[in-house]
C-alpha positions in Angstrom: 0.0 0.0 0.0 2.8 2.4 0.8 4.4 1.7 -2.6 1.1 2.3 -4.4 0.6 5.6 -2.5 4.1 6.7 -3.4 3.5 5.9 -7.1 0.3 8.0 -7.1 1.9 10.9 -5.4 4.9 10.9 -7.8 2.5 10.6 -10.8 0.5 13.6 -9.7 3.6 15.6 -9.0 5.1 14.9 -12.5 1.7 15.6 -14.1 1.6 19.0 -12.3 5.1 19.8 -13.6 4.2 18.9 -17.2 1.0 20.9 -17.1 2.8 23.9 -15.6 5.5 23.8 -18.2 2.9 23.9 -21.0 0.6 26.5 -19.5 -0.4 29.4 -21.7 -1.7 32.8 -20.8 -4.4 34.7 -22.6 -3.4 38.3 -23.2 -4.7 41.5 -24.9 -1.8 43.3 -26.8 -1.8 46.9 -27.9 0.8 49.0 -29.7 1.0 52.2 -31.7 3.6 52.3 -34.5 4.7 55.6 -35.9 5.8 54.8 -39.4 8.6 56.6 -41.4 7.6 58.2 -44.7 9.0 55.3 -46.8 6.9 52.6 -45.0 3.7 51.5 -46.7 0.4 51.2 -44.7 0.5 47.4 -45.1 4.0 47.2 -43.8 3.2 49.5 -40.9 0.2 47.4 -39.9 2.4 44.3 -40.0 5.0 46.0 -37.8 2.4 47.2 -35.3 1.0 43.7 -35.0 4.4 42.1 -34.4 5.4 44.8 -31.8 2.1 44.4 -30.0 2.8 40.7 -29.6 6.3 41.3 -28.4 5.2 44.0 -25.9 2.6 41.6 -24.4 5.2 38.9 -23.9 7.6 41.4 -22.4 5.0 42.7 -20.0 4.0 39.2 -18.9 7.3 37.3 -18.7 10.0 40.0 -18.8 12.8 40.6 -21.1 16.6 40.2 -21.5 19.0 43.0 -22.2 20.9 42.7 -25.4 23.0 45.1 -27.4 24.3 42.7 -30.0 21.8 43.8 -32.6 21.1 47.4 -31.4 18.2 46.1 -29.3 17.9 47.3 -25.7 15.1 46.0 -23.5 14.5 46.3 -19.8 11.8 45.2 -17.3 11.3 46.9 -14.0 8.4 46.2 -11.6 6.4 44.5 -14.3 6.7 47.4 -16.7 8.8 46.9 -19.8 10.6 49.7 -21.7 11.9 49.1 -25.2 14.1 51.4 -27.2 14.1 49.2 -30.3 12.2 46.0 -31.0 13.6 42.8 -32.5 10.8 41.6 -34.7 12.0 38.0 -34.2 11.2 38.3 -30.5 14.4 36.6 -29.5 15.0 39.0 -26.6 11.7 38.3 -24.8 11.3 35.4 -22.5 8.2 33.9 -24.2 6.5 33.1 -27.4 3.2 33.9 -29.1 1.3 30.7 -29.5 -1.9 31.8 -31.3 -4.0 34.8 -32.3 -7.6 34.8 -31.1 -9.9 36.6 -33.5 -8.8 39.3 -35.9 -6.4 42.1 -35.0 -8.1 45.6 -34.9 -6.3 48.6 -36.5 -6.8 52.3 -36.1 -5.1 54.6 -38.6 -4.4 58.3 -37.9 -1.8 61.0 -38.6 0.0 62.8 -35.8 2.2 65.8 -36.8 2.2 64.6 -40.4 3.3 61.0 -39.4 1.4 57.8 -40.0 0.3 56.3 -36.7 -1.0 52.7 -36.7 -2.6 51.3 -33.6 -3.0 47.6 -33.3 -5.0 45.7 -30.7 -4.8 41.9 -30.8 -5.8 39.0 -28.5 -3.9 35.8 -28.2 -2.2 33.2 -26.1 1.4 33.3 -25.1 3.8 30.9 -23.3 6.9 31.4 -21.2 10.2 30.0 -22.6 11.6 28.0 -19.7 14.2 25.9 -21.6 17.0 26.6 -24.0 15.8 26.4 -27.6 17.6 24.5 -30.3 19.9 26.7 -32.3 18.7 26.6 -35.9 20.3 27.8 -39.0 17.7 29.1 -41.5 18.5 31.1 -44.6 15.9 32.1 -47.2 17.7 32.3 -50.6 17.0 34.0 -53.9 18.4 32.7 -57.2 21.3 30.8 -55.5 22.0 28.3 -52.8 25.0 29.9 -51.0 24.6 32.3 -48.0 25.5 35.3 -50.2 22.1 34.8 -51.9 20.2 35.3 -48.7 17.4 37.8 -49.3 13.8 38.8 -48.3 13.1 40.6 -51.6 12.1 38.7 -54.7 11.1 39.5 -58.3 8.6 37.7 -60.5 10.4 34.6 -61.8 13.0 34.4 -59.0 13.9 30.9 -57.7 13.3 30.2 -54.0 15.6 28.1 -51.9 16.0 27.6 -48.2 19.1 26.4 -46.2 18.4 24.6 -42.9 20.6 22.9 -40.2 19.9 21.7 -36.7 22.3 20.4 -34.0 20.0 17.5 -33.2 17.7 15.1 -35.0 14.1 16.4 -35.6 11.3 17.1 -38.0 10.7 20.0 -40.3 7.8 21.7 -42.2 7.8 24.8 -44.4 4.7 26.8 -45.3 4.2 30.0 -47.3 1.1 32.3 -46.8 0.4 34.6 -49.6 -1.5 37.9 -49.9 -4.8 36.0 -50.4 -4.4 34.3 -47.0 -3.8 31.0 -48.6 -1.3 28.7 -47.0 0.9 26.5 -49.2 2.7 23.5 -47.9 6.2 23.7 -49.4 7.7 20.9 -47.2 7.1 18.0 -46.9 7.2 17.7 -50.7 4.0 16.9 -52.6 5.2 13.3 -53.3 5.9 12.5 -49.7 2.6 10.9 -48.8 3.7 10.2 -45.2 3.3 13.9 -44.4 6.5 14.1 -42.4 10.1 15.4 -43.2 12.8 14.1 -40.8 16.2 15.9 -40.6 19.5 14.6 -39.2 21.7 16.4 -36.6 24.4 18.7 -38.0 23.5 17.9 -41.6 23.1 20.9 -43.9 20.0 20.9 -46.1 19.4 22.9 -49.2 15.7 22.6 -49.8 13.7 23.0 -53.0 16.8 22.2 -55.1 16.9 19.0 -57.1 20.7 19.4 -57.6 21.4 19.4 -53.9 19.1 16.5 -52.9 20.5 13.0 -52.5 20.2 11.1 -55.8 17.7 8.6 -54.4 15.4 11.5 -53.3 15.6 13.8 -56.3 12.3 12.6 -57.8 10.5 13.8 -54.7 11.9 17.4 -54.7 9.7 20.3 -55.7 11.4 23.5 -57.0 9.6 26.8 -56.6 9.5 30.1 -58.5 8.1 33.2 -56.9 5.3 35.0 -58.7 2.8 37.8 -58.0 0.0 39.4 -60.0 0.4 42.6 -58.1 3.0 45.3 -58.2 4.2 44.2 -54.8 3.0 41.5 -52.4 4.1 40.4 -48.9 4.3 36.7 -48.1 5.0 35.0 -44.9 7.4 32.0 -44.7 6.9 29.7 -41.7 9.7 27.3 -40.9 8.5 24.8 -38.2 10.9 22.5 -36.4 10.6 20.1 -33.5 12.7 17.2 -32.1 9.4 15.4 -31.7 7.5 13.8 -34.7 4.6 15.8 -36.2 2.8 15.6 -39.5 1.6 18.4 -41.8 -1.8 19.9 -41.8 -4.7 18.4 -43.8 -4.6 20.1 -47.2 -5.8 19.9 -50.8 -3.7 18.9 -53.8 -3.2 21.8 -56.2 -2.4 21.8 -59.9 0.6 20.2 -61.5 3.0 22.9 -60.5 1.1 24.2 -57.4 1.9 23.0 -53.8 -0.8 21.6 -51.6 -3.0 24.3 -50.1 -5.3 25.1 -47.1 -6.9 28.3 -45.8 -4.8 30.4 -43.4 -7.5 29.8 -40.8 -7.1 26.1 -40.9 -3.3 26.4 -41.0 -3.4 28.7 -38.0 -5.5 26.3 -36.0 -3.3 23.3 -36.9 -0.2 25.2 -35.9 -1.7 26.5 -32.6 -2.8 22.9 -31.7 0.7 21.6 -32.5 2.4 24.2 -30.3 0.1 23.7 -27.4 0.9 20.0 -27.3 4.6 20.4 -28.1 6.6 22.9 -26.0 9.8 22.1 -27.9 8.3 23.1 -31.3 9.9 26.2 -32.7 8.3 28.4 -35.4 10.4 31.0 -37.3 8.2 33.4 -39.3 9.9 35.6 -42.0 8.3 38.2 -44.2 9.4 38.3 -47.9 8.5 40.9 -50.5 7.7 39.8 -54.1 7.7 42.5 -56.8 6.8 42.5 -60.5 
């Protein structure tokens, strides 16, 4: 009986630790971004949204001081002060898990300057463990680091370099201006819906030339296109040391990746992150111009 009681106590204790580690907080984030003259309204709204998220995380979990990239953040008595935001959020002690509802924007002009106010609701989670150091490079018309870019022209080739210090699993999605999510990785021919990666092995994705000979028939290569003068797309690179499969999607045309709505993609990603505290999501914005 004593052994049984000890087992139950230990089980409840461990369950409590796991639940605490994965606990999320619901927050309301607000930020006003004063945009320089050369920033478009769309870009200003995107910046206001990202900074609202980071400010909410900083207020809830605190920040770290860093000057390595001209970012200086402090937190005193629960109030955070930021001289410059890192849009990647690497200096805050938490991560944005999901957005609840649609962000609300208010546009005004103050002393001739565009002011964009963003209010957004969501769930955040504190980062309590060291995250895996990932190498991610978005590349334009070449596969070496010198081709790294976030600006593309119609007809440009798209590649991505990736490397992790430990074994894991990878997915890559692109969300375009119509709020359609495209599954770029796993490749269309990979019916198992999962893409494993090996520790310390460099990957050049979306390039038949750089794939192992036995896997070249699976590789999809991508060319960036837009029907507009300029269009912003979001690239999501999703990594976890734990197995996960892609979202349910629909097969596109002969040269089009599998697709799903951004709403369905967002729900899938939020569910994955809630159940896997080791999952990392790197979101990058790229511009495609005619």
